VEXDREN-2710 file (C-alpha; in Angstrom, 1 decimal):
% VEXDREN-2710
k/r/px/py/pz
1/MET/40.2/-39.1/28.0
2/ASP/42.0/-38.7/24.8
3/GLY/41.1/-39.2/21.1
4/THR/37.6/-40.6/20.5
5/ALA/37.1/-41.4/24.1
6/GLY/37.8/-37.7/25.0
7/ARG/35.0/-36.6/22.6
8/ILE/32.2/-39.0/23.7
9/ASN/31.2/-37.4/27.0
10/ALA/28.1/-35.7/25.6
11/ALA/27.3/-38.6/23.2
12/VAL/27.6/-41.2/26.1
13/ALA/25.4/-39.1/28.3
14/ALA/22.7/-38.8/25.6
15/ALA/23.0/-42.5/24.8
16/ALA/22.5/-43.3/28.4
17/GLY/19.4/-41.1/28.7
18/GLN/21.1/-38.6/31.0
19/PRO/20.5/-34.8/30.5
20/LEU/23.4/-32.5/29.2
21/LEU/24.2/-29.5/31.4
22/VAL/24.7/-26.3/29.3
23/GLN/25.6/-22.9/30.8
24/SER/26.8/-21.0/27.7
25/PHE/26.8/-21.1/23.9
26/ALA/30.3/-22.4/24.0
27/ASP/29.1/-25.4/26.1
28/TRP/26.3/-26.0/23.7
29/ARG/28.5/-25.8/20.6
30/GLU/31.0/-28.3/22.0
31/ALA/28.2/-30.7/23.0
32/ALA/26.5/-30.4/19.7
33/ARG/29.8/-31.2/17.8
34/GLU/30.1/-34.4/19.8
35/LEU/26.5/-35.4/19.3
36/LEU/26.7/-34.8/15.5
37/ALA/29.9/-36.7/15.3
38/PHE/28.2/-39.9/16.7
39/GLU/24.9/-39.2/14.8
40/ILE/22.8/-38.7/18.0
41/ALA/19.4/-37.5/16.8
42/PRO/17.8/-34.4/18.4
43/HIS/14.8/-36.2/19.9
44/THR/17.0/-38.4/22.0
45/VAL/18.9/-35.5/23.8
46/LYS/17.8/-33.8/27.0
47/TRP/19.3/-30.4/27.8
48/ILE/19.2/-28.5/31.1
49/THR/20.6/-25.2/32.3
50/HIS/21.7/-24.2/35.8
51/GLU/21.6/-20.7/37.2
52/GLY/23.1/-19.3/40.4
53/GLY/22.7/-16.2/42.7
54/GLY/24.6/-13.8/45.0
55/ASP/24.3/-10.6/47.2
56/LEU/24.8/-6.9/46.5
57/PHE/28.6/-6.0/46.6
58/SER/29.1/-9.0/48.9
59/ALA/32.5/-9.9/47.4
60/ALA/34.8/-8.7/44.7
61/PRO/33.8/-10.6/41.5
62/GLN/36.3/-12.5/39.6
63/PRO/36.8/-12.8/35.8
64/GLN/34.3/-15.4/34.4
65/SER/35.7/-18.6/33.0
66/ALA/33.8/-20.9/30.6
67/PRO/32.4/-23.9/32.6
68/ALA/33.0/-27.3/31.1
69/VAL/30.0/-29.3/29.8
70/ALA/28.9/-31.7/32.4
71/SER/29.8/-35.2/31.5
72/ALA/27.8/-38.2/32.4
73/THR/29.3/-41.4/33.7
74/ALA/29.6/-43.7/30.7
75/SER/27.9/-46.9/31.4
76/ALA/28.8/-50.1/29.5
77/ASP/25.5/-50.2/27.9
78/ALA/25.8/-46.6/26.7
79/ILE/29.3/-47.1/25.3
80/ALA/28.2/-50.2/23.4
81/VAL/25.5/-48.1/21.6
82/LEU/28.1/-45.8/20.1
83/ASN/30.3/-46.7/17.2
84/PRO/33.6/-44.7/17.4
85/ARG/34.2/-45.4/13.7
86/LYS/31.2/-43.1/13.0
87/ALA/32.7/-40.2/14.9
88/ASN/33.5/-37.3/12.6
89/PRO/34.2/-34.0/14.5
90/THR/34.2/-32.0/11.2
91/LEU/31.3/-29.6/11.3
92/HIS/31.0/-26.8/8.6
93/LEU/28.4/-24.1/9.2
94/PRO/28.2/-20.8/7.2
95/ARG/29.1/-17.7/9.1
96/LYS/25.7/-16.3/8.8
97/LEU/24.1/-19.4/10.4
98/MET/26.7/-19.4/13.2
99/ASP/26.0/-15.7/14.0
100/MET/22.3/-16.4/14.0
101/LEU/22.8/-19.4/16.3
102/ALA/25.0/-17.4/18.7
103/SER/22.4/-14.7/18.9
104/ALA/19.4/-17.0/19.2
105/ALA/21.2/-18.8/22.1
106/CYS/20.6/-15.6/24.1
107/CYS/16.8/-15.8/23.6
108/ARG/15.0/-17.0/26.7
109/VAL/12.9/-19.8/25.6
110/ALA/12.7/-23.1/27.5
111/ASP/13.9/-25.3/24.7
112/ARG/16.5/-23.1/23.1
113/TRP/19.3/-25.6/23.2
114/ALA/17.3/-28.4/21.9
115/PHE/15.9/-26.2/19.1
116/LEU/19.3/-25.0/18.1
117/TYR/20.5/-28.5/18.0
118/ARG/17.6/-29.5/15.7
119/VAL/18.7/-26.6/13.4
120/VAL/22.3/-27.7/13.0
121/TRP/21.1/-31.3/12.8
122/ARG/19.0/-30.5/9.8
123/TRP/21.7/-28.4/8.1
124/GLN/24.4/-31.1/8.7
125/HIS/22.1/-33.6/7.0
126/GLY/21.6/-31.4/3.9
127/ASP/18.4/-29.7/4.8
128/GLN/19.7/-26.1/4.1
129/VAL/16.2/-24.6/3.9
130/VAL/16.3/-24.5/7.7
131/MET/17.9/-21.0/7.3
132/SER/14.9/-19.7/5.2
133/ALA/12.3/-17.6/7.0
134/ALA/9.7/-19.6/5.1
135/ASP/10.6/-22.8/6.9
136/GLU/9.0/-23.4/10.3
137/ASP/12.3/-23.8/12.2
138/GLY/13.9/-21.1/10.1
139/SER/11.1/-18.7/10.8
140/ARG/11.5/-19.3/14.6
141/LEU/15.3/-18.8/14.3
142/HIS/14.9/-15.5/12.6
143/ALA/12.4/-14.4/15.2
144/MET/14.7/-15.3/18.0
145/PHE/17.6/-13.5/16.3
146/LYS/15.5/-10.3/15.9
147/ALA/14.2/-10.4/19.5
148/VAL/17.7/-10.6/20.8
149/HIS/19.0/-7.7/18.7
150/ARG/16.0/-5.7/19.7
151/GLU/16.7/-6.3/23.4
152/GLU/20.3/-5.2/22.8
153/HIS/19.1/-2.0/21.2
154/ASP/16.7/-1.4/24.1
155/MET/19.3/-2.0/26.8
156/HIS/21.6/0.5/25.1
157/ALA/18.9/3.0/25.0
158/TYR/17.2/2.6/28.4
159/ILE/20.0/1.9/30.8
160/ARG/20.5/4.7/33.3
161/PHE/23.7/4.8/35.4
162/ARG/23.6/6.2/38.9
163/GLU/26.8/7.8/40.4
164/ARG/27.9/6.4/43.7
165/PRO/29.6/8.5/46.5
166/GLU/33.4/8.6/46.2
167/GLU/33.8/7.0/49.7
168/ALA/31.8/4.0/48.5
169/GLY/34.7/3.0/46.2
170/ALA/34.5/1.2/42.9
171/PRO/32.4/0.9/40.9
172/ARG/31.8/4.7/40.3
173/PHE/28.6/4.1/38.3
174/VAL/25.9/1.5/38.9
175/ALA/22.9/0.6/36.7
176/TRP/20.1/-1.9/37.1
177/PHE/18.3/-3.5/34.2
178/GLU/15.8/-6.3/33.7
179/PRO/16.4/-7.7/30.2
180/SER/14.1/-10.2/28.6
181/HIS/16.9/-12.0/27.0
182/ASP/20.6/-13.0/27.9
183/VAL/22.2/-10.0/26.2
184/LEU/24.3/-8.7/29.0
185/PRO/27.7/-9.8/27.7
186/GLN/27.1/-8.1/24.3
187/VAL/25.8/-5.0/26.0
188/ALA/28.7/-4.9/28.4
189/GLN/31.2/-4.7/25.4
190/HIS/29.3/-1.8/24.0
191/PHE/29.8/0.2/27.4
192/VAL/33.4/-0.9/27.6
193/SER/34.1/1.0/24.4
194/ARG/31.9/4.0/25.4
195/MET/33.1/4.7/29.0
196/GLY/36.8/4.3/28.8
197/ARG/38.6/3.8/32.2
198/ILE/35.7/4.8/34.4
199/SER/34.6/1.9/36.6
200/TRP/31.0/0.9/36.3
201/MET/28.7/-2.1/37.0
202/ILE/25.5/-3.3/35.4
203/ALA/23.3/-5.7/37.4
204/THR/20.4/-7.7/36.3
205/PRO/18.2/-10.3/38.2
206/ASP/20.4/-13.1/36.7
207/ALA/23.9/-11.8/36.3
208/SER/26.1/-8.8/36.7
209/VAL/29.2/-7.3/34.9
210/LEU/31.8/-5.0/36.5
211/TRP/34.3/-2.9/34.5
212/ASP/37.2/-1.9/36.7
213/GLY/38.8/0.3/34.0
214/ALA/40.9/-2.4/32.5
215/THR/39.2/-5.8/32.9
216/LEU/35.5/-6.9/32.5
217/HIS/34.4/-9.2/35.3
218/ASN/31.4/-11.4/35.1
219/THR/29.6/-12.8/38.1
220/GLY/26.1/-13.9/39.4
221/PRO/23.3/-11.5/40.5
222/LEU/24.6/-8.9/42.9
223/MET/21.4/-6.9/43.3
224/SER/17.7/-7.5/43.5
225/SER/16.3/-4.1/42.3
226/SER/17.1/-0.5/41.7
227/ALA/15.5/0.6/45.0
228/ASP/18.9/1.2/46.7
229/LEU/20.4/3.2/44.0
230/ASP/20.6/6.9/44.9
231/ASP/22.2/9.6/42.9
232/PRO/22.2/13.2/44.1
233/GLY/22.8/14.4/40.4
234/GLU/19.5/12.8/39.5
235/ALA/17.5/15.8/40.9
236/LEU/19.2/18.1/38.4
237/TRP/18.3/15.7/35.5
238/LEU/14.7/15.7/36.6
239/THR/14.6/19.5/36.9
240/TYR/16.0/19.7/33.3
241/TYR/13.5/17.0/32.1
242/ARG/10.5/18.9/33.6
243/SER/11.7/22.2/32.0
244/ILE/11.9/20.8/28.4
245/PHE/8.5/19.1/28.8
246/ASN/5.8/20.8/26.6
247/PRO/2.3/19.8/27.5
248/ALA/0.9/21.4/24.4
249/ARG/2.7/18.9/22.2
250/LEU/2.1/15.8/24.4
251/ASN/1.0/12.6/22.7
252/ALA/0.7/10.2/25.6
253/GLN/-0.2/7.3/23.4
254/ARG/2.9/7.7/21.2
255/LEU/5.0/8.3/24.3
256/GLN/4.1/5.0/25.7
257/SER/4.4/3.2/22.4
258/HIS/8.0/4.4/21.9
259/ILE/9.1/3.4/25.4
260/PRO/7.5/0.0/26.5
261/SER/6.1/0.3/30.0
262/ARG/8.4/-2.4/31.5
263/PHE/11.3/0.2/31.1
264/TRP/9.6/3.1/32.9
265/LYS/9.9/1.7/36.5
266/ASN/13.7/1.8/36.3
267/LEU/14.0/5.1/34.5
268/PRO/14.5/8.2/36.8
269/GLU/12.0/10.2/34.6
270/GLY/9.5/7.4/35.0
271/ALA/8.5/8.7/38.5
272/VAL/7.6/12.2/37.1
273/VAL/6.1/11.4/33.7
274/PRO/2.7/10.2/35.0
275/GLU/2.4/13.4/37.0
276/MET/3.2/15.6/34.0
277/ILE/0.7/13.7/31.8
278/SER/-2.0/14.2/34.4
279/GLN/-1.2/17.9/34.7
280/ALA/-1.3/18.3/30.9
281/ALA/-4.8/16.7/30.8
282/ALA/-5.9/19.0/33.6
283/GLY/-5.2/22.1/31.8
284/ALA/-1.4/22.5/31.5
285/ARG/-1.8/21.7/27.8
286/ARG/-3.4/25.1/27.2
287/THR/-0.9/27.2/29.0
288/GLY/1.9/25.6/26.9
289/GLN/0.5/27.3/23.8
290/ALA/1.2/30.9/22.8
291/GLU/-1.3/33.3/24.1
292/ALA/-1.7/35.0/20.8
293/VAL/-2.7/31.8/19.2
294/GLY/-5.3/31.0/21.8
295/GLN/-6.8/34.5/21.6
296/ARG/-6.9/35.1/17.9
297/ARG/-10.3/35.4/16.4
298/GLY/-11.5/36.2/12.8
299/THR/-12.1/34.7/9.4
300/THR/-9.7/32.4/7.8
301/ILE/-8.1/34.0/4.7
302/ALA/-7.1/31.6/1.9
303/ILE/-3.7/32.2/0.5
304/THR/-1.4/30.5/-1.9
305/PRO/1.4/28.2/-0.5
306/ALA/4.1/30.5/-2.0
307/GLN/2.6/33.4/0.1
308/ALA/2.5/31.3/3.2
309/GLN/6.3/30.7/3.0
310/PRO/8.5/32.7/5.4
311/ARG/10.7/35.4/3.8
312/ARG/14.2/34.0/3.3
313/ASP/17.4/35.8/2.3
314/ALA/18.4/35.1/-1.3
315/PRO/21.5/33.0/-1.6
316/SER/24.5/34.9/-2.8
317/THR/26.2/31.8/-4.5
318/LEU/24.9/28.7/-6.1
319/ASP/26.8/26.6/-3.5
320/GLN/24.7/28.1/-0.7
321/CYS/21.4/27.4/-2.4
322/ARG/18.9/25.7/-0.1
323/ARG/15.8/26.7/-2.0
324/CYS/14.7/23.1/-2.2
325/GLU/15.8/19.8/-0.7
326/LEU/17.9/18.4/-3.6
327/TRP/21.1/19.9/-2.2
328/GLN/21.0/17.4/0.7
329/HIS/21.7/14.4/-1.6
330/ALA/23.8/15.9/-4.3
331/THR/27.6/16.1/-4.4
332/GLN/27.6/19.8/-5.5
333/ALA/25.5/22.4/-7.5
334/VAL/26.3/22.4/-11.2
335/GLY/26.0/25.9/-12.7
336/GLY/26.1/26.9/-16.4
337/GLU/29.2/27.0/-18.7
338/GLY/30.1/29.1/-21.6
339/PRO/30.7/32.7/-22.8
340/GLN/29.5/35.5/-20.6
341/ARG/27.6/36.8/-23.7
342/ALA/26.3/34.2/-26.0
343/ARG/23.7/34.4/-28.8
344/ILE/22.5/30.8/-28.1
345/MET/21.8/29.3/-24.7
346/LEU/21.1/25.5/-24.4
347/VAL/18.9/24.6/-21.3
348/GLY/18.8/21.0/-20.2
349/GLU/16.8/19.3/-17.4
350/GLN/19.3/18.6/-14.5
351/PRO/22.9/17.4/-14.1
352/GLY/23.5/13.6/-14.3
353/ASP/25.7/11.4/-12.2
354/GLN/29.0/12.3/-13.9
355/GLU/28.0/16.1/-14.1
356/ASP/27.3/15.9/-10.3
357/LEU/30.8/14.5/-9.6
358/ALA/32.6/16.7/-12.0
359/GLY/30.7/20.0/-11.3
360/GLN/30.4/20.7/-15.1
361/PRO/27.3/20.5/-17.3
362/PHE/27.0/17.9/-20.1
363/VAL/30.1/15.9/-19.6
364/GLY/28.5/12.4/-19.3
365/PRO/27.0/10.2/-22.1
366/ALA/24.3/12.7/-22.9
367/GLY/26.9/15.4/-23.2
368/LYS/28.9/13.4/-25.6
369/LEU/25.9/12.8/-27.8
370/LEU/25.1/16.5/-27.6
371/ASP/28.7/17.2/-28.9
372/VAL/28.0/15.0/-31.9
373/ALA/24.7/16.8/-32.7
374/LEU/26.4/20.2/-32.3
375/ALA/29.1/19.2/-34.8
376/ASP/26.5/17.9/-37.3
377/ALA/24.7/21.2/-37.0
378/GLY/27.9/23.1/-37.6
379/LEU/27.8/24.7/-34.1
380/ASP/30.9/25.2/-32.0
381/ARG/30.2/24.2/-28.3
382/ARG/32.6/26.9/-27.1
383/THR/30.3/29.6/-28.6
384/VAL/27.1/28.5/-26.8
385/TYR/26.1/28.7/-23.2
386/LEU/25.1/25.4/-21.5
387/THR/23.1/25.1/-18.4
388/ASN/20.2/23.2/-16.7
389/ALA/16.8/24.1/-15.4
390/VAL/17.6/22.4/-12.1
391/LYS/21.1/22.7/-10.6
392/HIS/21.3/19.7/-8.3
393/PHE/21.2/16.0/-9.3
394/LYS/18.1/14.2/-8.2
395/TRP/18.5/10.6/-8.1
396/GLU/17.3/7.2/-6.6
397/PRO/19.6/4.3/-5.6
398/ARG/19.6/1.1/-7.7
399/GLY/22.2/-1.2/-6.2
400/LYS/25.5/0.6/-6.4
401/ARG/24.2/3.0/-9.0
402/ARG/22.5/6.4/-8.9
403/LEU/19.7/6.7/-11.4
404/HIS/18.2/9.9/-12.7
405/LYS/14.9/10.9/-11.3
406/THR/12.7/13.6/-13.0
407/PRO/12.6/16.8/-10.9
408/ALA/9.3/17.9/-9.5
409/GLN/7.6/21.1/-10.6
410/ARG/8.3/22.8/-7.2
411/GLU/12.1/22.0/-7.7
412/VAL/12.0/23.5/-11.2
413/GLU/10.3/26.6/-9.8
414/ALA/12.8/26.9/-7.0
415/CYS/15.7/26.9/-9.5
416/ALA/14.0/29.5/-11.7
417/TYR/15.8/32.0/-9.4
418/TRP/19.2/30.8/-10.9
419/LEU/18.0/30.4/-14.5
420/ASP/16.6/34.0/-14.5
421/GLN/20.1/35.3/-13.3
422/GLU/21.8/33.4/-16.1
423/LEU/19.3/34.8/-18.8
424/ALA/19.9/38.3/-17.5
425/GLN/23.7/37.9/-17.6
426/VAL/24.1/36.0/-20.9
427/GLN/21.2/37.8/-22.7
428/PRO/20.8/35.1/-25.5
429/ASP/18.8/35.8/-28.6
430/VAL/17.8/32.1/-28.9
431/ILE/17.1/29.5/-26.2
432/VAL/17.3/25.9/-27.1
433/ALA/15.1/23.8/-24.7
434/LEU/16.3/20.3/-24.4
435/GLY/13.3/18.3/-23.4
436/SER/10.0/19.0/-21.7
437/THR/11.3/19.9/-18.3
438/ALA/13.5/22.6/-19.8
439/LEU/10.6/23.9/-22.0
440/LYS/8.4/24.3/-18.8
441/ALA/11.2/26.0/-17.0
442/VAL/11.7/28.5/-19.9
443/LEU/8.0/29.1/-20.9
444/GLY/6.2/28.1/-17.6
445/SER/4.2/25.0/-16.8
446/SER/1.0/26.2/-18.5
447/HIS/2.5/26.4/-22.0
448/ALA/2.6/23.9/-24.8
449/VAL/4.0/20.4/-24.3
450/LEU/7.1/19.2/-26.1
451/LYS/5.5/17.3/-29.0
452/ASP/3.5/20.4/-30.0
453/THR/6.6/22.7/-30.2
454/LEU/9.2/20.5/-32.1
455/GLY/10.3/22.4/-35.1
456/GLN/8.1/25.4/-34.3
457/PRO/10.0/28.4/-32.9
458/ILE/8.2/30.4/-30.2
459/ARG/8.7/34.1/-29.4
460/HIS/8.8/34.5/-25.6
461/ASN/9.9/37.6/-23.6
462/GLY/11.7/39.0/-26.6
463/ARG/13.6/35.8/-27.4
464/TRP/13.2/32.9/-29.7
465/VAL/12.7/29.4/-28.1
466/VAL/13.4/26.3/-30.0
467/THR/12.5/22.9/-28.7
468/VAL/14.4/19.6/-29.3
469/TYR/14.7/16.2/-27.7
470/HIS/17.0/15.9/-24.7
471/PRO/20.2/13.8/-25.5
472/SER/19.5/11.3/-22.8
473/PHE/16.1/10.6/-24.4
474/ILE/17.8/9.7/-27.7
475/LEU/20.1/7.4/-25.7
476/ARG/17.2/5.5/-24.2
477/VAL/15.3/5.0/-27.5
478/PRO/15.6/1.3/-28.2
479/ASP/14.6/1.4/-31.9
480/ASP/17.4/2.4/-34.3
481/ALA/15.1/4.1/-36.7
482/ALA/13.4/6.1/-34.0
483/LYS/16.8/6.9/-32.5
484/LYS/18.0/8.2/-35.9
485/ASN/14.8/10.3/-36.3
486/ALA/15.1/11.9/-32.9
487/MET/18.8/12.7/-33.6
488/ALA/17.7/14.4/-36.9
489/VAL/15.2/16.5/-35.0
490/MET/17.9/17.7/-32.6
491/VAL/20.3/18.7/-35.4
492/ALA/17.5/20.4/-37.3
493/GLY/16.6/22.4/-34.1
494/LEU/20.2/23.4/-33.6
495/LYS/20.5/24.6/-37.2
496/LEU/17.2/26.5/-36.7
497/ALA/18.6/28.1/-33.7
498/GLN/21.6/29.4/-35.6
499/GLN/19.4/30.9/-38.3
500/LEU/17.2/32.7/-35.7
501/ALA/20.4/34.0/-33.9
502/ALA/21.5/35.4/-37.3
503/GLY/18.3/37.3/-37.8
504/GLN/16.9/34.8/-40.4
505/GLY/13.8/33.9/-38.5
506/PRO/10.2/33.9/-39.7
507/ALA/8.6/37.2/-40.6
508/THR/6.0/36.9/-37.9
509/PRO/6.2/35.0/-34.5
510/ALA/4.8/31.5/-34.7
511/PRO/1.6/31.0/-32.5
END
């Protein structure tokens, strides 16, 4: 039929009370489009699915073609119910909903086609809350979507291919799997991209796919179980598996929770794991431990965590530093910058986002504010040494931005190795600590806090230490008056550092 008559097969069948045969998502989509065009309500439609069978390697499978939706004979009474003028084939669904429908169509539930049609019916009639997980239908749709994707992941992980003898011909590798949902077509595409031109077949109780190196063929079930699959190379794999098994570290409960029991029967190692678990419980667990550990006796001696750490070679360059974990997420280490000998050293907390990218200290917004403070204090940036207590950028993601995160004390202590090297090389007369983290790095965590040392020079290890606010603190102060006061404290501290460096300090060290 052409025109409207060509689009009323599903609608006529529904109006006549006849069930609609659906064998794929494409079938359902075409039928749903026709039903919506003629405003056929979900509760009036009956859906059925037909499944077939086959024998192991009984015939060469052919490429699968999409079957047409079974059309019912249009009775006169049924046609009379429909109004062709209502027919509107236009159906607009968002891409996200279409993807969810396509995945949910693979979920093996008895009423999946009726449920999916109810979802699109609601959406087409303006009830867009159906996509929300808070909605009853939306919640079920999300659950079906997740179940299918989880089954795809499991099939990727737990399929085991067995190699067939060369004289047996194609396919070279055969696998048996029993999926809970209809995910074979999606998984087949995954292995097409992974295995190149090697021929293989994946069989399930309901369908099979065969890749001949160029074309993917779909057919009905060709096997009934994995019992007839024999691979001589499997013995080598089981030998390796037994050799890496450590009974001393066995956690049977976790092992069974990570790999659901329904997969074990089709895994080669599934035949030996129960035996190894039993042996571990019978005493092999003890022999898996080092003899020296099992025989050691004596009193436990309490030691500090630092003493318990293994001895490590000191890194020769800052780029090689692995003394803490911050290097893993930073672009690069940011060292100090300035004259090899400087009378004043400024120590900040850590590099920021722009410093991490540029590899130089104080080049971001805080650095620009510091330049203003140095100029107001009459101090040339080129004459001072700039560095940070921590050399890697510590951050946390916020959308597309990387936001500063205060370093932990253990990270400050790990970087003390580099700060001590800089102090020994530069030999400053005065250290200006920018903020509390820098102050603790210079004096030690047990010394005075920031608010108690502002404007009060401290004599430490033969040097003067002056404390000021960190430029980033001034940038964050919301009140203009407080911002101006903090800036004044910084400028005054920098002027005091110049005086101390010139030998104009107090007669006696401040407490």
